[in-house]
N, C-alpha and C positions, 0 to 999 in steps of 0.2 A: 515350629517348623522353620527350617532355614533354606536358603536358596544359594545357588552359585551362578555367577555370570561372568562373562569375559569383559575386561576393561578395554575392549576395542573401540577405536575412534571412527570406524567405518560407519557412514551414515548416508542414507539417500535423502538429501535435503528436499528434493522435489516432492517426494512422497510425504515427508513430514509437513511441508507447507500446505499441501493439499489436505492432509488430515486436519490441520488447524483451521483452514479457511472453508473447506468444503464448498468449492465454487458452485455458483448457482447459474443464473441466467444473465449475469452482468459481468463485464470485465473488471478485474481488480488489480490494483498496483501492488505486486508482490515485492518490489525491489527493496523497500525499507525493511520488511520482515526478513527477506533473504539476507540482507546485509547484517542485520542484528544477529541472526542465528549463525551465519558463517563466521562472524567475528568471534562469537563464543566457541565455535568449533575449532578455530585456529588458536585462540588464546582462552582456554576454558575459565569459567568463573570459579574462583577459589571459595569453597563453601565456608571456610573459616573466616573469610572477610566479607562475605555477602550479607547485605542487609535486606530488609523487606522489599524495597524498591527494585533491587537487583533480581530477586527471585520472581517478582511479579512481571518483570520485563521479558522473561522467558516464555510467558504464555503457556506454560506446561503444568503449573501447579495450582490447585484450588486454595481457597482461603484457609481451610482446615489443615491442609498439608503444609502450608507455609507456617501456620501457627505451631503445628507439631514440631517442625524443624527448629524454629526459634526457641521453643520451650526446651527441647532436647539439648540444644547447644548451651542454653543458660544453665541447665541443671547439671550436665555432665562435662561441660567445657569443650574445648576445641576437638574436632574430629581427628582421629589418628589414621583412619583408613576409609576408603570409599565403601568398604563392606559394612561399615557401621550404619549405613543408611537403612539396612534391613531391620535395625532395632527401633527405628522411629515409628511411633504409633500412627497407623493409618496409611503408611507408605507401602503400596503394593509393588510387587516385583516388576510389573509392566511399567509403572511410573518410573522406577529406578532405571530400567533399561532405556527408556526414552530420554532420560536426562543425561546418561553417561557421556555421550559425545560432547556435552557442553559444560561439564563441571569437572573439578579436580579437588583433591585434598593434598596440598603441598606447601612448600615454603613460599613465602611472599617474594614477589619480584623486587620489592623495595630494597632488598639486600644487595641488589646489583645497581651499579651506577647507571644514570640515565643514558649516557652516551653508549654504554655497552648494550643496554636494552634496545636502543634505537638501531644499532649496527647489526645485532645478532637476532633481531626479531624474525620469527618464522612467517609472519604476515607482512612481508615486505616484497612488493612485486610491481611489475608493470604489465599492461595488457595492450595488445594491438588487435583490432578486429576490423574486418571489412565485410559488407553485405552487398549483394548484387542480384537484381532481377533481370534475367536474360531477355525477357519479352520487352519490346519497345513500347513505352507509354506515349500517348498522344503529345504530351508536353515536350518530348525530345525530338519530335519530327519537325525539320525545318520547313518554313513556308517558301513561297516562290522567290523571296529575296534572301533566303538562307538564314533567316532569324528563327530562333527557338524560344518558346515560352519559358521553359525551364533553363535557367541561366548556367547551370553547372552540369557535371557528369552524373550518370545514374549510380555511381559507386557511393556507398556510405562508409565512412571511416569513424573509428573510435580509438582514442589513445587514453589510457588511464594509468596513473601511478598512485600507489598508496602504501603507507607504512604506518601501522596502528597497533596499539595494544589496549583493548577495552577502555576502561576509564583511567588510562595513563597518558596516552598521547595519540594524536592522529594528524598525519601530514599527507597531502595528496593533491592531485589535479586531475581533471577530466576534460578532454577535448573531443568534440564531435562535429562531423559534417554529415548532414542528412542527404539522401539521394536528391539530386537536382539543384543543390545549393552550390554556388561558385566558391572556389578557393581563391581568396584575395590577400595580397600583402600590401596593406595600406595603413601603416602605423598612425598616420595623422587622423584616420577615421576609426582607429582602434580595430582594424581588421588584420588578423594574424593567421592567415590560411584557414584554420578551422572556424566554422561559423559560431560555435558555442565553446566557451572556455570557462571552466569553473576551478577555483582554487580554495583550499582551506588549510589552516594550521591551528591546531588546538592542543592544549595541555590540560590535564585534570589532576585534582587532588595533590596540589603542591602547597602544603601547609594550609593556611587559611584560604588560599585561592583554590576554590573547588573547580573552577573552569576559567580558562582564558582562550578566546577564539578570535581568529582573524581570517577574513575572506568570506566564504559562503557557509551559512549555517541555518539551522532551524531551532525553534524553541518549543518545548512541550510542557505545559503546566495545566493543572486542574483537569477539566473534562473537555478542553479544546475550544471553549467559546471565545477565547482571545488568541492564545497560542496553541495551535493544534498540530504542530509539526510532528513528523515521525509516523510510524506505522499505526494503523487502527483497523481492526477487523470489521466493525460494523455488524450488521445482521448476517448470521451464517449458522451452520449446524454446530459451531462452537457456541452454544446458546447461553453459556454462563460468563466466561471471561470476556466475551466480545462486547459487553455493555460498558466496560470501564476503560478509560485511558489512564496511563500512569504518568506522573510528573517526573519526566526524565531530564528536564532542564535543557542545557545546551547540547545540541546534536550536530556534529560535523555533517556537511552536505556534500555528497559526491555523485548524485544521481544525474542522469542525462535529461530529466524533465527540466524544461527551461523556464519554469515559473514556480511560484509558491515558496520561495526561500528568501532569506535576508542576505545582504552583501555588505559587510562592514566589520564592526568589532563588537565583542560581547564579553561578559565576565560574570562569574558567580563568586561572591566573597562571603565568608563566614563572619558575620558581625559578632555574634556570640556563639556559644556551643550549639544552640538549637535554633539559631536564626540565620538565614542566608538571604543575601541580596543579589539579584541578577539585574544587570543593566545591558542595554543593547542599542546600537545605532546602526542604521542601514541606509545606504545611498546607492540606488540601482536604477538603471534605465530599462524600461519595459516596452514591449511591442504594443502598439495601439493604433486604432483607426482615428485619424484626426481630420476634422473638417472645419471650414471657416464659417462662423456665424455672422452673417452680414448685419443682423439686427444688433447684436452685442459688439460687433466689430472686433472679434477676437477668435483665435483658434480654440476649439473645444474637443474633448475626447468623446467619440461616439461609441467606441467599443474596444474592449481588450482583446488582443490576439495572443492567447496563451498556448497555442499548439506548437510554437517554436519552429515553424517552417519558413524558410526564406529562399524560395525557388524562383518565383515570378517577380516581375517588376513591381506589382502591387504589394506583394509580401515583403519585398526588400524595402519598399517605401515606408512600411509600417514598423520597420526594425528599430528598436531601441530609441523611439522618438518621444517617449514620455519619461520624465524623471520622477522617481518616487523616493521619498525619504521617510524613514520610520525611526521613531525614538520611543523607547518604552522599557519595561522590565517587570520584575516580580519580586516580592518579598515573602518568604515562606517561614513558618514557625513549626517546629517538630517537638513532639514529646521525646523523652529519653530513649524509649524503645521503638520509636517511629510508628506506634500504633495510632497516633493522632497527628494529622498534618493540616494546616490551614495556610492559605496564601491569598495575596492580593496582586492582581495584574493590571497593567495599563499599557496601551499602545496608541500612539498618535501617528497618523499617516497624512502626508502632505504631497499633493501632485503639482507638477509644474504647469499643468493646464486643467481647467475645470472639467469635470465629468458631466456629460449631459447626453444620456442615451436617447435614441429615437423613441418618441413617446408612443407607448402602447398601453392598453388598459391593464394588461397583466403585469407590466413593470412600473406601474404608477408610483409604487412605494419603494422602488430601488434607489440606491444612493445617487444623488446628484450634488455636485459641489467640488471643492478643491481640497478640503481637509476633513478628517474624521478622527474622533477619539472614542475609544471603547475601554470600559473599566469592568473588572470582575472580582468576585470573592469566591474562593473554593475551599473545600474541606474533604478529608478522607479520615474515617474513624473506624478502627477495628476493635470490636468488643466480642471477646470469645471467638465464635466462628462466624460472626456477622461483620461484614465490611460495608459501611454506609459512606456514600460520597455524593458530591454535588457541586454545582457552580451556578452563580447568578451573575448576570452581566447587563450593562446598559451602554448604549452607543449615543453618539453626540446628538442625534435627532430625537432622542427620547425613547427609542425602541428598546425593549427589554427581552431578555432570554433567561430561562430557568431550566436547569436539568438536575434531577434528584434520582438516585438509584441505590441499589444495594445488592450484595452477593452474600449468600450464606450456604454453609454446608450443614444441613440438618442432621446428617449422619454420614458415615463413610460410603453409603450407597445412594445418597440423595443430595443433589445440589439445586439451588434455586436462585434466580435473579429477577430483578424488576427494575424498571426505569420509567420516569415520567419526564416529558419535555414540553416546554411551551415557549415558542419563539415568535415574537411579534413580526408582523409583515414589514415593519420599518426598522428592524434590527439589522445593523450593518457591522460586520466584522470580517475583514478581508483575509485574515490568516486563521480563521476558525476551521476546525474539522471535528465537529461534534456528532453525536449519534443523531441520525435523521433518516427519514424516508426519501426526502428530496436531496438535491445536490448541495444546498447551502443551509445554514442554520438560521432560517427565517421563514415566516409565513407557515408555521406548522405547530400543531399540538399532537401529542400522542402518548400512549402508554404501552409498555413492553413487558412481557412475562416470559421467563425462560425456565426450563426444567431439564435436569439430567438425572437419569436413574441407572444404577449399575446393580441389577438384581443378582448378577452372578459375574464372576471374573471374565467370562467369555462373552457376556451380553451387555450392550449399552444402548439406552434409548434416550434421545435428545429431542426436545421440542420447544417451540416458542409461539407466542401469539402476540401480534402487534396491531394496535388500532391507531389510526392517524386521521387528522383533519387538516385541510388547507383552507383557512378562513378567507383568503383572497384568491383571485385568479392566478393561474400559472400557465406556462407555455403549453399549448394543446389542451388547456382546461379553461374554457370560457365561462366558468362559474365556480363559486366555492364548492369544494368536493370533500368527501371523506372516503375512507376505505379501511381495509384490514388485510393482514397477511399472516400466514401460519406455516410452520415447517415441522415435519416429523422425520426422524431418522432412526432406524433400527440397525445396529451393527452387531455382527457375530464374528468372533475370532476364535475358532476351535483350536488353533495352534499358532506357533510363531510363524509358520509358513503361509497360513491362509487367513484372510480376513474378507468379510463380505458386508455390504450394507445396502439398504434400500432407503431412498429418500423421496418424500413428497413435499413440495413447496407450492403454495397457492397464494394468490393475491387478487383482491378486487379493489378497483379504484375508478373514479370517474375520469372519462377521457372524451375528447371531441369526436363526434361522428358526423360526417357530411350528409346532408339531405339532398339526394339526387334531383329532387323536384324544385327546391327553392334555393339550392346552393348556399344554404346557411348551416354553419357548424353548430351543433348543440351537444351538451355533455350527457353521456349515458354511461351506465356501469360497464366496465370491461373486466373480464375475468381471465386469469391465466393460471394454468396448472402445469407444473414441471415435475417430472418423475425421473428418477435416476436409480439404476441398478449397477452395482460395481463389485468386482472381485479382484483381489490382489493375491498373488502367489509368488513365493520365493523359495528357491532350493539351490543351495550352493552358489554357483556363478550365474544362474538363470533366474530372472524374475519376469512376471507377466502381469498385465492389468487388462481386464476385459470390462467394457462399459457399454451400457445402453442407456440413453437418455432421450426423453421425448416430451413434447409439450402440446397443450391445447389452448388456443386463444379464442375468446368468444365475446362478441358484442351483440346488440339486438338485430344486426343484419346478418348474423350467421356465425359459424365457427370454422376455424382453420387449425392446422396442426403441423407438427414437424418432428423429426427424430434424427438421431445420429447413433451409429454403432461403431465403436472404436476398439481396436485390439493393439496393445503394446507388447513388445517382446524385447527384453534387454539382456545383455551379456556383460559380465564383468570378469575379465581375465587379468586384473590388476594393471598391467601396463597398457592394455587395450580394453576400452569400454565401447560397447555398441548399443545404441538405443534406436528402436524402430516403432513405427505406428502405421496401421492402415485403417482408414475410416470411411464409412459410407454415410451420406446424409441426404435428407429429402425434407424440405420445408416449403409450406405453401406460400408464406409471405415473410416480410421482415419482422413481424411481431413474434414469429416462431423461430427466429435465428437461434442457433445453439452455440454456446461458448464452452469450449473444452480446453483445459490447460494442457500445454505441450511442453515437453522437456526441451531445453535449449542449451546453448553453450553457457559456461559459468558466467555469472553476473548479468545474464540477459534473461528477459522474461518474454514468453510467447503465449498469447491468449487470443487466438483468432476466432472470429465468428464464422460458423458454418451456415451458409444461407443459399437457398436454391436447391439444386439437385446435382449430385456428383460424388466424387471421392477425393480423399486427401491422404497423402502418405508423406512420411519424412523418415530420415535416418541420420543419426549423429555418430561420428567416430571420434573418440578421444584417445590420443596417444600420449604416453609418458615418455618424453625424450630425455632420459637421464634423471637425476634427482631434482633438478630445479626448473625444468622446462616441460610444459604441457601444450599440446596442440589439439584443436578441435576443428572438425569439418561437419557442416550441417547442410543437408539438401531437403527441401520441401517442395511438393508438387500438389496443386489442386486442379482437378479435371472436372469440368462441368458438362452435363449432358442436356441442359435446358437453355443454353445460350451460345452465341458466337461472338459476343462482345462482353468483356469483363470490365467492371467498374464504370465510371462516368467522368465527365469533365476532362481535365488534362491528364488524369490518371488512367484514362481509357486504354484498354489493350484489345486489339483485334485477335479473335481466336477463342478457343474454349479451354485453354490451359494457361496457368501461370505458375511460375516456380521461383525459388529463392535459393541462393548460394550464400553460405556464410563461413568465413575462415577466422579463427582466433588463435593467438599464441599468448601464453602467459609465462613470464620469466620471473622466478623467485630470486631475490637479491640477497 
């Protein structure tokens, strides 16, 4: 049987990202995934040059599908047409359609000179964006002397320039001023109007130099126990591919997140055909809370401030007052077909002031000191339809971390994944981003099992079960605890126009509960159940999404609940695109807050929490002004029926409504 399909590049990236991540009850950083997919969208991956790592980085293909593709290309040679994909064993038409916007079969761009590629690249643009909240926050109201707590205007600005082609080159800068931050021109203090400035210049695959980077960058090797930069799904309804990170090496950094990246120089060099060496040096100033220790008679670091806000005098005081230097790298060994890879990573971090957090029982084993070194060894091995991977690491204080996992396609209809992790309470790795229940790869043991079944082309069932233990205390957990979580999702797609799914996610874990009689916190089991019912419909220029999600949270003192009902309606008239939503929400408490992904302007991510009782609506208008210019306008409004004061502290707003205006223009060069 043969199929026909259009080679259109039209794609709803927001829907695809949601299909990949299946957001649950926690906010997720979509920006890295968005950037990866949009990069492939603008400069598609050439299937005749793609290797196993390139295909894995799409997060769209199973191990068996990648194996089938590599075997087909080895047996029959380079592809001559995109329609040849139909002949690959195990590749369904739905898989091919989802891949089409990100792939191509064409001539290599290497035949063009570098300068020509740089000047004629379609992914060459600048963006200007401004955000504004019309309601006046408490921090902007002057006191009797005319002084304001927030030192700057309530306008938020973003300026971004980028010119990049996949693993060829990337050049760009990002400048941002958050609402409330002042715009200063003080070159001696390295203040250049915008509060945050990021720059990068990278080239890739120039002979034996696989990567050379200058400015801001991330590194991603192994399973993220040392170098965990880049996008990582974690636990989601993508129950198979989510367990593994891919060794993508040097990654240019252009995000507006003001922490978690390196600033300096890096390179990857091919020592031999199958051996690559990566080296990196970073020298960056970070925000930190500094206090004077009279006993030691020196300044010490009491806390890191990674949220990137510099609005108040206290926030400005903590701005870039800690110097951090990093030096490290990785050496990787590949087999000829890249079915086997192993690597060794090392990172040494030195602070200009010693770290000494305020002593609490739960953070007794956190890092204290001025320097830390972490070492690791990792591997990835594909045997037929099995992909086995893992990483083991040790930090300077003797803390160890181990992660072992595997992914297999038992048949074209059945995929399976598993993962075991064991992170010591005194394991310290500052740039780690590994699979975990907690926020860091420390003080945790656990085992994860994932399953995906496709009994029919229209039906898909995904599930996982994860058991975890925290051997030592954690924040809001005043004793060692254990717990488990599971998820099940049933999806039905009767046609290309309609898809539906129902999802259940549950978790039980220990958490503090206050005793009203003794004022003592003690740890008791807490259970939360999240339910989601979703339907997508698209016909012609109209698409709709209807969603109901609700939750129930329970401790020994009773149960609370919350829900949100959201309706999206979108129109695509080519030169004009309109996206809208209306949502109603009602939650008993903060434990039942509802996170619902919202469409936003290009390169921006919106994932607000719906908490309390009220409604939320937004609309986005995108206009195409000629061939090279796009304009976006977004308006969002939240109306509460259970309060007359919104937020707290200096962000407090008097009234029951809060709105947001956003303008963005993108000019292709």
